[in-house]
C-alpha positions in Angstrom: -57.9 26.9 176.1 -59.0 30.5 176.3 -58.3 32.2 179.5 -61.2 34.1 181.0 -58.9 37.0 181.5 -57.6 37.1 178.0 -57.6 40.5 176.4 -59.3 40.6 173.0 -58.7 42.8 170.0 -61.2 43.8 167.4 -62.2 42.4 164.1 -61.3 38.9 163.8 -58.1 40.1 162.1 -55.8 40.9 165.0 -52.5 39.2 165.3 -50.1 38.1 168.1 -46.5 38.8 167.5 -44.9 35.5 167.6 -41.5 34.1 166.6 -40.7 34.7 163.0 -38.2 33.4 160.6 -34.9 34.9 159.5 -33.0 37.7 161.0 -36.1 39.3 162.6 -37.5 39.9 166.1 -41.0 40.8 167.1 -41.9 43.7 169.4 -44.9 43.0 171.6 -47.2 46.0 172.0 -50.3 46.6 174.0 -53.2 44.2 173.5 -55.6 47.0 172.5 -58.3 46.9 169.9 -57.2 47.3 166.3 -60.5 47.2 164.4 -63.6 45.0 163.9 -64.4 42.1 161.7 -67.1 43.9 159.6 -70.3 42.1 159.0 -71.6 41.5 155.5 -74.7 39.6 154.3 -74.2 36.2 152.7 -70.6 35.2 153.0 -70.6 32.5 150.4 -70.1 28.9 151.4 -68.4 27.5 148.3 -66.7 24.3 147.2 -63.3 23.9 148.6 -62.3 21.6 145.6 -63.8 18.9 143.6 -63.3 15.2 143.3 -62.1 13.2 140.3 -64.9 11.8 138.1 -66.1 8.4 139.1 -63.7 5.7 138.4 -60.7 7.9 137.8 -57.7 7.1 139.9 -54.2 8.5 140.2 -51.3 7.1 142.2 -48.2 8.7 143.4 -45.7 8.1 146.3 -45.1 10.8 148.9 -41.8 12.4 149.7 -40.8 10.0 152.4 -37.4 11.3 153.5 -37.7 14.3 155.8 -36.6 17.6 154.2 -33.3 19.1 155.2 -33.3 21.7 157.9 -32.9 25.4 157.0 -29.2 26.0 156.6 -29.1 29.4 158.3 -31.5 32.4 158.9 -30.0 34.0 155.9 -30.1 31.1 153.5 -32.3 31.2 150.5 -35.4 29.0 150.8 -34.7 27.6 147.4 -31.4 26.4 148.6 -33.1 24.0 151.0 -36.2 23.3 149.1 -37.9 20.0 150.0 -38.8 17.5 147.3 -42.6 17.6 146.9 -43.0 14.1 145.7 -40.8 11.1 144.8 -41.5 9.5 141.4 -43.4 6.3 141.6 -41.8 3.1 140.1 -42.8 2.4 136.6 -45.5 -0.3 136.1 -45.4 -2.9 133.3 -47.9 -0.7 131.5 -45.8 2.4 131.7 -48.7 4.2 133.4 -47.9 7.9 134.2 -48.3 8.2 137.9 -46.6 11.6 138.4 -48.2 14.6 140.2 -48.2 16.3 136.7 -50.3 13.4 135.4 -52.6 13.9 138.3 -53.0 17.6 137.5 -53.7 16.9 133.9 -56.4 14.5 134.8 -58.0 17.0 137.1 -57.7 19.9 134.6 -59.1 17.9 131.8 -62.1 17.1 133.9 -62.4 20.7 135.0 -62.0 19.9 138.7 -58.5 21.1 139.6 -58.3 22.0 143.3 -58.0 25.6 144.3 -57.1 27.8 147.4 -59.5 30.4 148.7 -58.4 33.9 147.7 -58.5 36.4 150.6 -56.6 39.4 149.2 -55.1 41.0 146.2 -51.5 41.7 145.2 -50.5 45.2 144.3 -47.3 46.5 142.7 -46.0 49.6 144.3 -42.2 50.2 143.7 -41.4 52.3 146.8 -37.8 53.2 147.8 -36.6 53.9 151.3 -33.0 55.2 151.1 -30.1 56.9 152.6 -29.9 59.6 150.1 -32.7 58.6 147.7 -36.1 58.2 149.2 -37.5 58.9 152.6 -36.5 56.8 155.6 -40.1 56.1 156.5 -43.0 55.2 154.3 -46.7 54.6 155.1 -48.8 52.0 153.2 -52.5 52.6 153.8 -55.4 50.8 152.0 -58.7 51.8 153.6 -60.8 48.9 154.7 -58.0 46.3 154.2 -58.1 43.4 156.8 -54.2 43.1 156.6 -51.3 44.7 154.8 -48.3 42.6 153.9 -45.1 44.0 152.4 -42.6 42.4 150.1 -39.0 43.5 150.0 -37.2 43.3 146.7 -34.1 44.7 148.1 -32.6 45.3 151.6 -29.2 47.0 151.3 -28.2 48.5 154.7 -25.0 49.1 156.8 -24.2 46.9 159.8 -26.2 47.9 162.7 -29.1 49.4 160.6 -32.4 47.6 160.5 -36.0 48.0 159.1 -39.2 47.8 161.1 -42.7 47.1 159.7 -45.3 48.3 162.2 -49.0 49.0 162.7 -50.1 52.7 162.8 -50.4 52.6 166.6 -47.2 50.6 167.2 -48.9 47.7 168.9 -47.6 45.3 166.2 -44.0 45.6 165.0 -41.4 43.3 163.3 -37.8 44.0 162.9 -35.6 42.9 159.9 -31.8 43.0 159.5 -30.1 43.4 156.1 -30.3 40.5 153.8 -30.9 39.7 150.1 -34.2 40.8 148.7 -37.2 38.6 147.8 -38.5 38.4 151.4 -42.1 38.7 152.6 -42.7 40.5 155.8 -45.2 39.2 158.4 -48.6 40.8 157.7 -49.8 43.8 159.7 -53.4 43.7 161.1 -55.7 46.4 159.7 -55.3 48.8 156.8 -52.1 50.5 157.5 -48.4 49.3 157.7 -45.4 51.7 158.3 -42.0 50.7 157.1 -39.0 52.6 158.5 -35.2 52.4 158.2 -33.5 52.8 161.6 -29.8 53.8 161.4 -27.0 53.4 163.9 -25.6 56.6 165.5 -23.7 58.8 162.9 -22.7 62.1 164.5 -20.5 63.1 161.6 -23.2 62.3 159.1 -20.8 60.0 157.1 -23.4 57.2 156.8 -26.1 59.4 155.2 -23.7 60.4 152.5 -23.5 56.9 151.1 -25.3 56.3 147.8 -26.7 53.0 146.6 -28.1 51.9 149.9 -31.7 51.5 150.7 -34.8 49.2 151.0 -37.3 48.7 148.1 -40.8 47.5 148.6 -42.0 46.2 145.3 -45.4 44.5 146.2 -48.1 44.8 148.8 -50.7 42.1 149.6 -53.9 43.8 150.7 -56.4 41.6 152.6 -60.1 41.8 151.7 -62.5 43.1 154.2 -65.5 40.8 154.9 -67.7 42.8 152.6 -65.2 42.3 149.8 -64.7 38.6 150.7 -68.5 38.1 150.2 -68.0 39.2 146.5 -65.1 36.9 145.8 -66.0 34.4 143.0 -66.6 30.9 144.1 -63.8 28.4 143.6 -64.4 26.5 140.4 -64.8 22.8 140.2 -67.5 20.2 140.7 -68.3 16.5 140.3 -69.5 15.1 137.0 -73.1 16.2 136.1 -73.0 19.3 138.3 -72.4 22.9 137.4 -69.1 23.1 139.3 -70.5 25.9 141.6 -72.5 23.9 144.1 -72.2 25.3 147.6 -70.6 23.1 150.3 -73.2 24.1 152.8 -75.7 21.2 152.7 -79.0 22.7 153.6 -78.9 25.6 156.1 -75.5 26.5 157.5 -75.2 25.1 161.0 -71.6 26.0 161.6 -71.0 28.7 164.3 -68.3 30.5 166.2 -66.2 28.1 168.1 -66.5 30.1 171.3 -70.2 29.5 171.2 -69.6 26.0 172.4 -67.1 26.8 175.2 -69.6 25.7 177.8 -72.1 23.6 175.8 -69.4 21.5 174.1 -66.0 22.2 175.8 -64.2 19.2 174.2 -64.9 20.5 170.7 -64.0 24.0 171.7 -60.6 22.8 173.2 -59.9 20.7 170.2 -60.5 23.7 167.9 -57.5 25.5 169.5 -55.1 23.1 167.6 -56.2 24.4 164.1 -54.6 27.4 162.4 -55.4 29.8 159.6 -52.8 29.5 156.8 -52.1 32.7 154.8 -50.3 31.5 151.7 -48.4 33.7 149.2 -49.9 36.7 150.9 -53.4 36.4 149.3 -54.6 32.8 149.6 -56.1 30.8 152.5 -56.3 27.3 153.8 -56.7 25.6 157.2 -54.0 23.6 158.9 -53.7 21.9 162.4 -51.2 20.5 164.8 -51.0 16.6 164.5 -49.2 14.9 167.4 -47.0 16.3 170.2 -44.1 17.2 167.9 -43.5 20.1 165.7 -45.9 18.9 162.9 -48.7 20.6 161.0 -51.0 19.0 158.5 -52.9 20.6 155.6 -53.8 19.7 152.0 -51.2 19.0 149.3 -53.2 21.5 147.1 -52.7 24.1 149.7 -48.8 23.9 149.9 -46.3 21.4 148.6 -42.7 22.6 149.2 -40.6 24.1 152.0 -40.2 27.1 149.8 -43.9 27.7 149.9 -44.0 26.9 153.6 -41.4 29.6 154.3 -43.8 32.2 152.9 -46.9 30.9 154.7 -48.1 32.6 157.9 -49.6 30.2 160.4 -52.2 31.9 162.7 -53.2 30.2 165.9 -56.1 31.2 168.2 -57.8 33.2 165.4 -61.1 32.9 167.2 -64.0 35.3 168.1 -64.0 36.2 171.8 -67.7 36.2 172.2 -70.4 34.1 170.6 -71.7 35.9 167.4 -69.5 38.9 168.4 -67.1 41.0 166.4 -64.0 41.0 168.7 -61.4 38.3 168.5 -58.6 37.0 170.6 -55.2 38.2 169.5 -53.8 35.3 167.4 -50.4 34.0 167.6 -48.5 34.0 164.3 -45.5 32.0 163.2 -43.9 31.1 159.9 -44.1 27.8 158.2 -40.8 25.9 157.9 -39.9 22.5 156.5 -42.2 20.2 154.5 -41.6 16.8 155.9 -43.9 14.7 153.7 -46.4 15.3 151.0 -48.7 13.3 148.7 -51.0 14.4 145.9 -53.4 11.4 145.9 -53.9 11.5 149.7 -53.9 15.3 149.3 -51.8 16.0 152.4 -48.7 18.0 153.3 -47.0 17.5 156.7 -44.8 20.5 157.7 -43.1 22.2 160.7 -43.3 25.7 161.9 -40.5 28.2 162.9 -41.4 29.3 166.4 -43.0 26.1 167.7 -42.5 27.0 171.4 -45.1 29.9 170.8 -47.8 27.6 169.6 -47.3 24.4 171.5 -49.7 25.6 174.2 -52.6 25.3 171.8 -52.5 21.6 172.0 -52.7 19.0 169.2 -55.0 16.5 167.5 -54.6 12.8 166.9 -55.3 10.7 163.8 -57.8 7.8 164.4 -56.4 4.5 163.3 -59.8 3.1 162.5 -62.1 4.0 159.7 -65.4 5.4 161.1 -68.7 3.6 160.6 -71.6 5.1 158.5 -73.7 7.4 160.7 -70.7 8.3 163.1 -71.4 11.9 164.4 -68.7 14.4 163.4 -67.5 17.9 164.0 -65.2 20.1 161.9 -63.3 23.1 163.3 -62.3 25.3 160.4 -61.6 28.8 158.9 -64.3 29.0 156.2 -64.1 31.9 153.8 -61.4 33.5 155.9 -63.5 33.8 159.0 -62.3 33.1 162.6 -62.7 29.6 163.8 -66.1 28.1 163.3 -67.3 24.6 164.2 -69.6 22.6 162.0 -71.5 19.8 163.8 -70.9 21.0 167.4 -72.8 19.2 170.1 -76.1 20.8 171.0 -76.9 22.4 167.8 -79.3 20.9 165.1 -76.5 19.5 162.9 -77.7 16.0 162.1 -76.2 16.4 158.7 -72.7 16.3 160.2 -72.2 12.5 160.2 -70.4 9.9 158.1 -72.5 9.3 154.9 -70.2 6.9 153.2 -67.0 5.6 154.8 -65.8 4.1 151.5 -65.9 7.1 149.2 -63.8 7.9 146.1 -61.6 11.0 146.3 -58.5 11.2 144.1 -58.5 7.4 144.3 -61.1 4.7 145.0 -61.7 4.0 148.7 -59.5 7.0 149.7 -62.2 9.2 151.3 -65.0 9.5 153.9 -68.0 11.5 152.9 -70.3 13.7 155.0 -72.6 16.7 154.7 -70.9 18.9 157.4 -70.9 22.5 156.3 -67.7 23.8 154.8 -66.5 26.6 152.6 -63.5 27.9 150.6 -60.8 28.2 153.1 -61.8 25.1 154.9 -59.3 23.0 152.9 -57.0 21.1 155.2 -59.4 21.1 158.2 -59.7 18.1 160.6 -62.9 16.1 160.6 -63.2 14.6 164.1 -65.4 11.8 165.4 -67.6 12.9 168.3 -67.2 9.3 169.7 -63.4 9.3 169.9 -62.5 13.0 169.4 -59.8 11.9 167.0 -59.4 12.9 163.4 -61.1 10.5 161.0 -60.6 12.7 157.8 -58.6 15.5 156.3 -61.2 17.7 154.6 -60.5 18.6 151.0 -63.6 18.3 148.7 -66.9 20.2 148.7 -69.9 19.4 146.6 -72.5 17.9 148.9 -71.5 15.3 150.0 -68.3 16.9 151.1 -65.3 14.5 151.7 -62.0 14.1 153.4 -59.0 11.8 153.1 -59.3 8.9 155.5 -57.5 9.4 158.8 -56.6 5.8 159.1 -54.7 5.9 155.8 -52.9 9.0 157.0 -52.1 7.5 160.3 -50.4 4.6 158.6 -48.5 6.8 156.1 -47.3 9.3 158.7 -46.6 7.0 161.6 -42.8 7.4 161.3 -43.0 11.3 161.3 -45.3 11.8 164.3 
């Protein structure tokens, strides 16, 4: 729950310095403003993904055994990569039931799922060195919502370290020497400063060493809201449609979560359990805590392996502070960790986070073990188009479209989904769809197209019981 005394920061893009993976510690600065979430007309509400053509089904088993834990803070993610899906046993008809088969079916139908793009990747090739290159480098991209650096190389002496900080120093992360190929946690706003800090060297011997230094080879620059409004709609659509139908069904009735803090406190509290997932530095989905343990749920088409989870930022409490306002609470950010189970047909991935103690306070959601009836009222907390948390179907608003339309709907397989007309957008993939009657999750949102649909919560509850 939001504390009335909570300090807010500007622009729906501010970040809490939370526990992070590897040999890195976070410095907590002042909770001052860092910018504003710039308004722009017509942020598009676009399809999150598209369903298989009617009658098409694909079957594949999930990766049932839990993935191994990270070997050590310095271990390569690939060394402990989780299996994304176990092969299904062959049938008497030799049907190909592999994830690759599923992708081929989708691609041939022109409906392959996609993630929402929220930034662009830039190649920079900047060296910070002991002899070659400066010890401090500024990366500034006017208007960017975040700046995220990738280290190709980190060759330093014992005791030396690197910091990546915001221009005002309120956000800062510290990295010890390790092999290259590591993304840093994103910095809010349009400027990130990277600096090598060296141990005391009164004789100047350390600075005479050649071949040491840090190389930044890539930068992920986050779109401003104005730029986000111009991002092409994700492709895909059901048979007989253009593939570009919006997922807002009628007028958009979703609104900032905080608008319902008093009018619909249960929905507001439940919305705290969702998180904004920044994947590969430039792509977006929604995830949420499921059950009391260290477990997060999102779509399989958002992330599949532990290697992907390691490079995924999980932002909690990314919510506007005032109804229809520009300021947001300072979110808490942690890294994704181990993929525990994943399944293509049910389009889910269950994973853990590194720094669970920092996010446990935001609560969790529970899967409903019963399929909802037609007409059941729903609400959907989500991060549509990269925005701070919004709720579609909140109590007290004119959102009669946010109800179960068909409890026996075809997703990637017959009978796998629940359909509804709740408003969603690119970036809403992985959002929980909750019953207003039980306040439990009855579907995991994954398709747009009006009706929109999500994988049945009762199927997921059965599948994931052993992990929750």
